[in-house]
C-alpha positions as CSV (number, residue, x, y, z in Angstrom):
1,M,-25.0,14.1,-4.9
2,S,-27.7,12.5,-2.4
3,E,-26.9,8.9,-1.7
4,P,-28.0,7.1,-4.7
5,S,-30.2,3.9,-4.1
6,H,-30.1,2.4,-7.2
7,P,-27.2,-0.5,-7.6
8,L,-25.9,0.7,-10.8
9,V,-25.8,4.4,-9.6
10,R,-23.5,3.5,-6.6
11,S,-21.5,1.2,-8.8
12,A,-20.9,4.3,-10.8
13,L,-20.1,6.7,-8.4
14,W,-17.7,4.4,-6.2
15,L,-16.0,3.3,-9.1
16,G,-15.5,7.0,-10.5
17,I,-14.4,8.3,-7.0
18,A,-11.9,5.0,-7.0
19,G,-10.8,6.2,-10.6
20,L,-9.8,9.9,-8.9
21,L,-7.5,8.3,-6.1
22,P,-4.2,8.0,-8.5
23,C,-4.7,11.6,-9.2
24,F,-5.0,12.4,-5.7
25,F,-2.4,10.5,-4.6
26,L,-0.1,11.9,-7.0
27,A,-1.2,15.7,-6.6
28,A,-0.5,15.0,-2.7
29,L,2.6,13.5,-3.1
30,A,4.0,16.5,-4.9
31,G,2.6,18.9,-2.0
32,L,3.7,16.6,1.2
33,A,6.8,15.5,-0.5
34,P,8.3,18.2,-2.4
35,Q,11.3,16.1,-3.4
36,W,8.9,14.1,-5.5
37,R,7.0,16.8,-7.5
38,V,8.8,16.6,-10.5
39,V,8.6,12.9,-10.9
40,V,5.2,12.8,-10.1
41,H,4.1,15.7,-12.9
42,M,4.0,13.5,-15.8
43,P,2.0,10.3,-14.0
44,L,-0.2,13.3,-13.2
45,V,-0.8,14.4,-16.6
46,A,-0.8,11.5,-18.2
47,Y,-3.7,9.8,-15.8
48,G,-5.5,13.1,-16.4
49,A,-5.2,12.7,-20.0
50,V,-6.1,9.1,-19.8
51,I,-9.2,10.4,-17.7
52,L,-10.1,13.0,-20.2
53,A,-10.0,10.1,-23.2
54,F,-12.2,7.8,-20.9
55,V,-14.8,11.0,-20.5
56,G,-14.8,12.0,-24.1
57,A,-15.9,7.8,-24.8
58,L,-18.7,8.0,-23.0
59,H,-20.3,10.3,-25.7
60,W,-19.6,7.6,-28.3
61,G,-22.1,5.3,-25.7
62,I,-24.4,7.8,-25.6
63,A,-25.0,8.2,-29.3
64,L,-25.2,4.7,-30.0
65,M,-28.1,4.8,-26.9
66,L,-30.0,7.6,-27.9
67,S,-32.5,6.0,-30.1
68,G,-34.5,9.2,-30.4
69,A,-31.9,11.5,-31.9
70,S,-31.2,12.0,-35.3
71,D,-28.3,10.3,-37.1
72,R,-27.1,14.0,-37.5
73,Q,-27.0,14.5,-33.8
74,R,-25.5,11.1,-33.4
75,S,-23.0,11.7,-35.6
76,F,-21.9,14.8,-33.7
77,L,-22.1,13.4,-30.4
78,M,-19.2,10.8,-32.0
79,A,-17.2,13.5,-33.7
80,W,-17.2,15.3,-30.2
81,S,-16.2,12.0,-28.5
82,A,-12.3,12.4,-30.2
83,V,-12.2,16.1,-29.2
84,P,-11.3,15.1,-25.3
85,V,-8.8,12.3,-27.0
86,G,-7.4,15.4,-28.6
87,L,-6.9,17.9,-26.0
88,A,-5.7,14.8,-23.6
89,W,-2.9,14.2,-26.2
90,A,-1.9,17.9,-26.4
91,A,-1.8,18.2,-22.9
92,V,0.9,15.5,-22.7
93,L,2.9,17.4,-25.0
94,L,2.6,20.9,-23.6
95,P,5.3,22.5,-21.1
96,V,4.9,22.1,-17.6
97,G,1.7,24.0,-16.2
98,I,0.2,24.7,-19.2
99,D,-0.6,21.0,-19.4
100,L,-2.5,20.7,-16.4
101,A,-3.9,24.1,-17.3
102,L,-5.0,22.5,-20.1
103,L,-7.0,19.6,-18.5
104,V,-8.5,21.3,-16.1
105,A,-10.1,23.6,-19.1
106,A,-11.2,20.5,-21.1
107,F,-12.7,18.5,-18.0
108,W,-14.9,21.9,-17.7
109,V,-15.5,22.7,-21.2
110,H,-16.7,18.8,-21.3
111,F,-18.9,19.5,-18.5
112,A,-20.4,22.3,-20.1
113,F,-21.0,19.9,-23.3
114,D,-22.6,17.1,-21.1
115,Y,-24.9,20.0,-19.3
116,Q,-26.2,20.8,-22.7
117,L,-26.7,17.6,-24.1
118,S,-28.5,16.2,-20.8
119,R,-31.2,19.4,-21.4
120,N,-31.4,18.3,-25.0
121,Q,-31.4,14.2,-24.9
122,P,-33.0,12.3,-22.1
123,L,-30.0,10.5,-20.0
124,P,-30.1,9.1,-16.6
125,Y,-31.5,11.4,-13.8
126,W,-27.9,10.9,-11.9
127,Y,-25.7,11.3,-15.2
128,L,-25.3,15.1,-14.3
129,P,-24.9,15.1,-10.8
130,L,-22.3,12.7,-11.0
131,R,-20.3,14.0,-13.7
132,L,-20.2,17.1,-11.8
133,V,-19.0,15.2,-8.4
134,L,-16.2,13.8,-10.7
135,T,-15.2,16.7,-12.8
136,L,-14.8,18.7,-9.0
137,G,-12.6,16.0,-7.8
138,I,-10.3,15.6,-11.2
139,T,-9.9,19.3,-11.3
140,A,-9.4,19.7,-7.9
141,A,-6.2,16.8,-8.3
142,L,-5.3,18.4,-11.4
143,L,-5.1,22.2,-9.8
144,A,-3.2,20.5,-6.7
145,G,-0.9,19.0,-9.3
146,L,-0.5,22.5,-10.9
147,V,0.4,24.3,-7.8
148,F,2.5,22.0,-5.9
149,A,3.8,19.4,-9.1
150,T,5.3,22.2,-11.2
151,G,7.8,23.6,-9.3
152,Q,11.3,24.4,-11.0
153,A,13.6,24.4,-8.8
154,P,14.7,20.8,-7.1
155,A,13.8,20.1,-3.6
156,G,16.6,19.2,-1.0
157,D,19.0,16.4,-3.0
158,A,16.4,15.1,-5.2
159,P,18.3,14.9,-8.5
160,F,15.6,14.9,-10.9
161,L,15.5,16.8,-14.1
162,T,13.4,20.1,-13.8
163,G,15.7,21.9,-16.4
164,T,16.8,24.6,-14.1
165,E,19.6,22.4,-12.2
166,A,21.6,21.4,-15.0
167,P,25.1,22.2,-13.4
168,T,24.3,19.6,-10.7
169,C,21.9,17.2,-12.4
170,P,23.8,13.5,-12.6
171,A,21.5,13.3,-15.7
172,S,23.3,16.8,-17.5
173,R,26.8,15.2,-17.1
174,P,29.0,12.4,-17.9
175,P,29.8,10.2,-15.0
176,E,33.0,10.7,-13.6
177,G,35.9,9.7,-15.3
178,V,34.2,9.0,-18.5
179,A,35.4,11.6,-21.3
180,I,33.0,12.6,-24.1
C-alpha cells in the first residue's frame, strides 16, 4: 500500500496497524518466552475472534452506504456480516490449533469476499489495499501463534494447564494436606 495522503486513509491505516499490535505481542510472547505459550493462546484466539467479528461488521456498514445496490444485495451484505461473527464464536469453542487455523482461513475467505465486492460495488480506492495489508498482518500473527502458542508440553517450570501434565499440574490435584 503506497503512503496514503488523505488524513482519513492515514487514520484507517494507523488504527488498523495499532489493532494488530495485541496479536503480534501475544504471538511474540509465546515465541520468545515459551513458558507463557499456554497462557497467551486463549487471549490470542479471543482477540483474533474480536477482530474477525469487527471485519464482518464492516459489511453491515457497507450495505447501509451502498445507495446504488439493490435491496437484495444490501440484505445479502448484512446477512454476510454475521458469518464472520459465527466463525469467530466457533473458533473460541474449538480445540487448540483448530481455533487459530479457522481464524486464519476465515480472514482470507472474508478478504476474498471483499475482493469480489470491490469488483461489483464502488468502494473507496484504498479499502481493498488496506484490507490486504491488515489481513496479511493478522494472519501472520495468528499463524505465529499457531506455531508458538499451541505446544502441548509446558516449557520449563511453568505450571500451566495444557492437558498433558495432569500428574504435575497443581490445578489437577488437591493442595497438600487436603483430603477429597
